[in-house]
C-alpha positions in Angstrom: 29.3 122.1 91.4 32.2 121.4 89.0 34.7 118.9 90.6 38.2 118.0 89.7 38.5 114.2 89.7 40.5 111.3 88.4 38.5 110.4 85.3 39.6 106.8 85.0 38.3 106.0 88.5 34.6 106.8 87.8 33.6 103.6 86.1 34.4 100.1 87.4 36.5 97.6 85.6 34.6 95.4 83.0 36.7 92.3 83.1 35.4 88.9 84.4 36.5 87.8 87.8 40.1 86.9 86.7 42.8 85.9 89.1 46.6 85.8 88.8 46.7 82.1 89.9 44.4 80.9 87.2 46.1 78.4 84.8 46.9 79.6 81.3 44.5 78.4 78.7 46.4 79.2 75.5 47.3 75.6 74.6 44.2 73.8 76.0 41.7 71.8 73.8 39.1 74.5 74.5 41.2 77.2 73.1 42.2 75.0 70.1 38.5 75.0 69.2 38.3 78.8 69.7 41.3 79.2 67.3 39.6 77.1 64.7 36.4 79.1 64.9 38.2 82.4 64.7 40.4 81.1 61.8 37.5 79.9 59.7 35.8 83.3 60.2 39.0 85.1 59.1 39.3 82.9 56.1 35.8 83.2 54.8 35.6 86.9 55.8 38.7 87.9 53.8 37.7 85.6 50.9 34.3 87.5 50.8 36.0 90.9 50.8 38.5 90.0 48.1 35.8 88.6 45.9 33.5 91.6 46.1 36.5 94.0 45.7 37.8 92.2 42.6 37.7 93.8 39.1 36.0 90.6 38.0 33.0 91.1 40.2 29.8 92.1 38.4 29.3 95.2 40.7 32.9 96.5 40.2 32.1 98.7 37.2 29.2 100.3 39.1 31.4 101.5 42.0 34.8 101.8 40.3 34.3 105.6 39.8 34.8 105.9 43.6 38.3 104.4 43.3 41.6 106.1 42.6 44.8 105.0 40.9 46.9 102.9 43.3 50.6 102.2 43.5 50.2 98.4 43.6 50.2 97.1 40.0 46.7 96.1 38.7 44.9 97.4 41.8 43.0 100.7 42.4 42.9 102.2 45.9 39.7 103.1 47.8 40.0 106.7 49.0 36.3 107.3 48.9 36.3 108.3 52.6 36.6 112.0 52.3 38.3 112.5 55.7 41.1 109.9 55.1 41.3 110.6 51.4 41.9 114.3 52.1 44.5 113.5 54.8 46.4 111.0 52.6 46.5 113.4 49.6 47.8 116.2 51.8 50.2 114.1 53.9 53.4 115.5 52.2 52.5 119.3 52.5 51.1 118.7 55.9 54.3 117.0 57.0 56.4 119.8 55.6 54.3 122.4 57.5 54.6 120.5 60.8 58.3 120.0 60.3 58.7 123.7 59.8 56.8 124.3 62.9 59.0 121.9 64.9 62.1 123.6 63.6 60.8 127.1 64.6 59.7 125.7 68.0 63.1 124.1 68.6 65.0 127.3 67.7 62.8 129.3 70.1 63.3 126.8 72.9 67.1 127.3 72.6 66.6 131.0 73.3 64.2 130.5 76.1 64.5 132.9 79.0 61.2 133.1 80.9 58.1 130.9 80.7 55.9 133.9 79.9 58.0 134.7 77.0 57.7 131.2 75.6 54.0 131.3 75.9 53.8 134.7 74.2 55.9 133.3 71.3 53.7 130.2 71.1 50.6 132.4 71.0 52.0 134.4 68.1 53.0 131.3 66.2 49.5 129.9 66.8 47.9 133.1 65.4 50.1 133.1 62.3 49.3 129.4 61.8 45.6 130.2 62.1 45.7 133.1 59.7 47.5 131.0 57.1 44.9 128.3 57.6 41.7 130.3 57.8 42.7 133.8 56.6 40.4 136.6 57.6 38.0 134.1 59.0 40.3 134.3 62.0 38.3 137.4 63.0 35.2 135.2 63.5 37.2 132.8 65.6 38.7 135.5 67.7 35.3 136.9 68.3 34.0 133.5 69.5 36.9 132.7 71.8 37.0 136.3 73.0 33.3 136.1 74.2 34.2 132.8 76.0 37.2 134.4 77.7 35.0 137.3 78.9 32.4 135.0 80.2 35.0 133.1 82.1 36.6 136.2 83.7 33.5 138.3 84.3 30.4 136.2 85.0 29.7 135.3 88.7 30.8 131.9 89.8 27.3 130.6 90.4 26.2 130.9 86.8 29.7 130.7 85.1 29.5 127.0 84.1 26.0 127.4 82.7 26.9 130.5 80.7 30.1 128.9 79.3 28.2 125.7 78.2 25.4 127.8 76.8 27.8 129.8 74.6 29.6 126.7 73.5 26.4 125.1 72.4 25.3 128.3 70.6 28.7 128.3 68.8 28.5 124.6 68.0 25.1 124.9 66.3 25.5 128.5 65.1 28.6 127.8 63.0 26.7 125.0 61.2 23.8 127.3 60.1 25.1 130.9 60.2 28.3 132.3 58.7 28.9 135.2 61.1 30.2 137.9 61.0 30.3 138.7 57.3 33.7 138.6 55.6 34.0 139.6 51.9 35.1 136.7 49.7 37.6 139.0 48.0 39.8 138.9 51.1 42.3 136.1 51.8 40.3 133.3 53.5 43.2 130.9 54.0 44.1 127.5 52.7 41.3 125.9 54.6 38.1 127.9 54.3 35.8 125.5 56.1 37.0 126.7 59.5 33.7 125.7 61.2 34.4 122.0 60.5 37.6 121.8 62.5 36.5 124.4 65.0 34.5 121.8 66.9 37.6 120.6 68.7 38.4 124.2 69.7 34.9 124.4 71.3 36.0 121.6 73.6 39.2 123.5 74.4 37.2 126.6 75.2 35.1 124.7 77.7 38.2 123.1 79.2 39.9 126.5 79.8 36.8 128.0 81.3 36.0 125.0 83.6 39.6 124.6 84.7 39.7 128.3 85.6 36.4 127.9 87.5 37.8 124.9 89.3 41.0 126.8 90.1 39.1 129.7 91.6 36.8 127.4 93.7 39.7 125.4 94.9 41.7 128.6 95.8 38.7 129.9 97.8 38.3 126.7 99.7 42.0 126.5 100.3 42.1 129.9 101.9 39.5 128.7 104.4 41.1 125.3 105.2 44.7 125.2 106.4 46.9 122.5 105.1 45.1 122.0 101.8 47.4 122.1 98.8 46.9 124.5 95.9 46.4 123.5 92.3 49.6 123.0 90.2 48.7 126.2 88.3 48.5 129.7 89.5 46.4 132.7 88.4 49.0 134.0 85.9 48.6 130.7 83.9 45.0 131.7 82.9 45.8 134.9 81.1 44.9 135.7 77.4 48.2 134.6 75.9 48.1 131.2 77.7 44.5 130.9 76.4 45.5 131.5 72.8 48.5 129.3 73.0 46.3 126.5 74.2 43.5 127.0 71.7 45.7 127.4 68.6 48.5 124.9 69.3 49.3 123.9 65.7 50.0 120.1 66.2 46.7 119.5 67.9 44.5 122.1 66.3 43.1 120.3 63.3 42.1 116.9 64.8 43.4 116.5 68.4 44.0 114.5 70.5 42.1 116.6 73.0 44.1 118.0 76.0 42.7 119.8 79.0 44.0 123.3 79.6 45.6 122.3 82.9 47.5 119.4 81.3 48.7 121.6 78.4 50.1 124.4 80.6 51.6 121.9 83.1 53.5 120.2 80.3 54.7 123.5 78.9 56.3 124.1 82.3 57.6 120.6 82.8 58.0 118.7 79.5 58.3 114.9 80.0 58.8 113.2 76.6 61.5 110.6 75.8 63.0 110.9 72.3 63.7 107.1 71.8 60.1 106.2 72.7 58.8 108.9 70.4 60.9 107.6 67.4 59.5 104.0 68.0 56.0 105.5 68.2 56.6 107.2 64.8 57.8 103.9 63.2 54.7 102.1 64.5 52.5 104.9 63.1 54.2 104.5 59.7 53.7 100.7 59.7 50.0 101.3 60.4 49.8 103.8 57.5 51.5 101.2 55.1 49.2 98.4 56.3 46.0 100.5 55.7 47.3 101.6 52.2 47.7 97.9 51.2 44.3 97.0 52.7 42.6 99.8 50.7 44.0 98.4 47.5 42.3 95.0 48.1 39.3 96.0 50.3 36.9 98.4 48.5 34.1 98.2 51.1 33.9 102.0 51.5 33.4 102.5 47.8 30.7 99.8 47.9 29.0 101.5 50.8 29.1 104.9 49.1 27.7 103.6 45.8 25.1 101.3 47.6 26.0 98.5 45.2 24.8 95.5 47.2 23.2 93.6 44.3 23.5 89.8 44.6 25.3 90.1 48.0 25.1 87.1 50.4 24.5 87.8 54.1 28.3 87.1 54.6 29.1 89.8 52.1 26.8 92.3 53.8 28.3 91.4 57.2 31.9 91.8 55.9 31.1 95.2 54.2 29.9 96.4 57.6 32.7 94.9 59.7 35.6 96.0 57.4 34.1 99.5 57.2 34.3 99.8 61.0 37.8 98.3 60.9 39.0 100.9 58.3 37.3 103.7 60.2 39.2 102.6 63.4 42.5 102.3 61.5 42.2 105.7 59.6 41.4 107.5 62.8 44.3 105.8 64.6 46.7 107.0 61.9 45.3 110.6 61.8 45.4 111.0 65.6 48.8 109.4 65.9 50.3 111.6 63.2 49.3 114.8 65.0 50.2 113.3 68.4 53.6 112.4 67.1 54.3 116.0 66.1 53.2 117.1 69.6 55.5 114.5 71.2 58.5 115.8 69.2 57.5 119.3 70.5 57.7 118.1 74.1 53.9 117.9 74.6 52.4 114.5 75.5 48.7 114.3 74.7 46.5 111.3 75.6 46.7 108.3 73.2 43.3 108.1 71.5 43.2 104.4 70.5 44.1 102.2 73.5 43.1 98.9 72.1 42.4 97.3 68.7 38.8 97.6 67.7 38.5 93.8 67.7 39.9 93.5 71.2 36.9 94.9 73.0 33.9 92.9 74.4 32.4 95.5 76.8 30.4 98.6 75.6 31.8 100.7 78.4 35.4 99.5 77.9 35.1 100.1 74.1 34.0 103.7 74.8 36.9 104.2 77.2 39.5 103.0 74.7 38.1 104.6 71.4 38.9 108.3 71.2 40.1 108.2 74.7 41.1 111.8 75.0 37.4 112.8 74.2 36.3 110.2 76.7 38.5 111.7 79.4 37.2 115.2 78.5 33.6 114.0 78.6 34.1 112.4 82.0 35.7 115.4 83.6 33.5 118.2 82.2 30.1 116.5 81.6 29.7 113.0 83.1 31.0 113.8 86.6 29.1 117.2 86.9 25.9 115.4 86.0 26.4 112.9 88.9 28.9 110.4 87.6 28.4 106.7 88.4 25.7 107.4 91.0 23.3 108.3 88.2 24.9 106.4 85.3 21.8 104.9 83.8 20.3 108.4 83.5 23.2 110.7 82.6 24.6 108.5 79.8 21.7 109.9 77.6 22.7 113.6 77.6 26.4 112.5 77.5 26.0 110.5 74.3 23.6 112.9 72.7 26.2 115.6 73.2 28.8 113.3 71.6 26.5 112.8 68.6 25.6 116.4 68.0 29.3 117.4 68.5 30.2 115.1 65.6 27.3 116.2 63.4 23.7 117.2 63.9 22.2 114.3 61.9 19.5 111.7 62.5 21.8 108.7 62.0 24.2 110.0 64.7 21.3 110.7 67.1 20.1 107.2 66.4 23.6 106.0 67.2 23.6 107.8 70.6 20.2 106.3 71.5 21.3 102.8 70.5 24.5 103.1 72.5 22.5 104.0 75.6 20.0 101.2 75.1 22.7 98.7 74.5 24.5 99.7 77.7 21.4 98.7 79.8 21.9 94.9 79.4 25.5 95.4 80.5 24.4 97.3 83.6 21.7 94.7 84.4 24.2 91.8 83.9 26.7 93.4 86.3 23.9 94.0 88.9 22.8 90.4 88.6 26.4 89.1 89.0 26.8 91.1 92.2 23.3 90.3 93.6 23.5 86.5 93.1 27.3 86.2 93.4 27.6 84.7 90.0 31.4 85.2 90.0 31.7 81.9 91.9 29.5 79.9 89.5 31.2 77.0 87.8 30.3 78.3 84.3 30.8 82.0 85.1 33.5 82.5 82.4 31.2 80.8 79.8 28.3 83.1 80.8 30.6 86.1 80.4 31.6 84.9 76.9 27.9 84.6 75.8 27.2 88.1 77.3 30.3 89.5 75.6 29.2 88.0 72.2 25.9 89.8 72.6 27.6 93.1 73.6 30.0 92.9 70.6 27.0 92.4 68.3 25.1 95.4 69.7 28.2 97.6 69.6 28.7 96.7 65.9 25.1 97.5 65.1 25.2 100.9 66.9 28.5 101.9 65.2 27.4 100.7 61.8 24.4 103.0 62.0 26.4 106.0 63.3 29.6 105.8 61.4 29.4 103.3 58.5 26.3 102.3 56.6 23.6 104.4 58.3 20.0 103.6 59.0 19.1 102.6 55.4 22.1 100.4 55.1 21.4 98.7 58.4 17.8 98.0 57.3 19.2 96.2 54.2 21.7 94.3 56.3 19.2 93.2 58.9 16.7 92.1 56.2 19.3 90.0 54.4 20.5 88.4 57.7 17.1 87.6 59.2 15.0 86.6 56.2 17.1 84.0 54.5 18.5 80.6 55.4 22.0 81.8 54.6 21.4 84.8 56.9 20.4 82.5 59.8 23.6 80.4 59.3 25.7 83.5 59.1 24.2 84.9 62.4 24.8 81.7 64.3 28.4 81.5 63.0 29.0 85.1 63.8 27.8 84.8 67.4 29.9 81.6 67.9 32.9 83.4 66.5 32.3 86.4 68.8 32.0 84.0 71.8 35.4 82.4 70.9 37.0 85.9 70.4 35.7 87.0 73.8 37.3 84.0 75.4 40.6 84.9 73.8 40.2 88.5 75.0 39.5 87.2 78.6 42.8 85.3 78.4 44.6 88.4 77.1 43.4 90.4 80.0 44.4 87.5 82.4 47.9 87.5 80.9 48.1 91.3 81.5 47.0 90.7 85.1 49.7 88.1 85.6 52.3 90.6 84.3 51.1 93.2 86.7 49.2 95.3 84.1 45.9 96.7 85.4 44.4 98.7 82.6 41.3 100.6 83.4 40.1 101.1 79.8 
């Protein structure tokens, strides 16, 4: 049966056995060696990327068609990533629309009388926003969400979760293959006709509403039988049609998230808790990330190289840096997109989860990496899929359907399915290592920290392979990379250097976590 749990408590911490009283290692001879190893990797890595991205490189004319005019003199900018390229080109009109929304929302808040009235107005604003965005395709969307609403309200409780999930999967796959129902192209179809692309996030919201409503009814039933048990923070009136529409079509989060649960959204509508000063600082940090990525894309053309498949005369280091910087740029572009929309929601008094909790290169555990990358999706998965499947009691089994769902939710493609299988396979050594540490009490071993560093280097390597297959160079690109790395002398030297660098980076990450612990910070991501 569906349970309401604290998602962050379902998986144990992934840090080594660190203690507050451990001496700091920042200025020791050991860490000086780690700094030198990381420093030389940064030097040669950036040198490689700048060389293959230079107009003087022989491959440059072959991929220059993927580049755009830049604002830095003498440099073109790599906007070949369609998602970020589209976002960057539309940033000004998108900002204008969101500012207009904030202005309307602020004016309505000043005339607020009853909570229900506020929700009704938000639902109307959401519908207007949806019509402008998708035009008469909105009729398709209302049909889909209407069926989900009826299933939630009418279907008996025993089969309600199954029916809701079944409808969600039908919609997820059906909107990829079938354009239903038919809408004449002569009608207004909005400023964004590909409604099914962004509707994937709405499917998650549909499930969240239905499962939160199911949980509310189950909790209410058990509460009536057990005296002294507290009721949920919401009441039955919070699950009506207008609340449902206001949640599904909330403009700041509709296009890309972050993903909120229905319960969290309605609770924050009732009791906003956002500090203006912190929000302004957050916005300035987002702008600095945007500027940094813009500069990086002027000098790092790895995405254009990946799209054109121009790997001629590349060394193993060049291949490795194309893969690494592709992942880094993917992480940074998603951070900017998600923070942009989260910033609008914060100014509107809604506080969604932060999606990127740590820098991509500040992760050494597969499970910790998953918890800090797209964290709002992780929390959603834990609450509505991972825990109902059995949680940590059956972790080694239920991670397979979990990550396969994550893959097909992004896109029904072979390389993403391969990504999900690789992620699950690469989690197994981490599970085994944790089991071995507990069984043989390795935490007390003299070289425990060094063993953790070696394991972390292997984990980082496996995470990079999986994510390169899923989100960067694909299966074909990975075959080329592996062949280059494993079949040449230079590839062997690069592999050893990369593993030693990852080991040094892991030791620095351990010390970062230890410093957080000394300062009383206990992060569970």
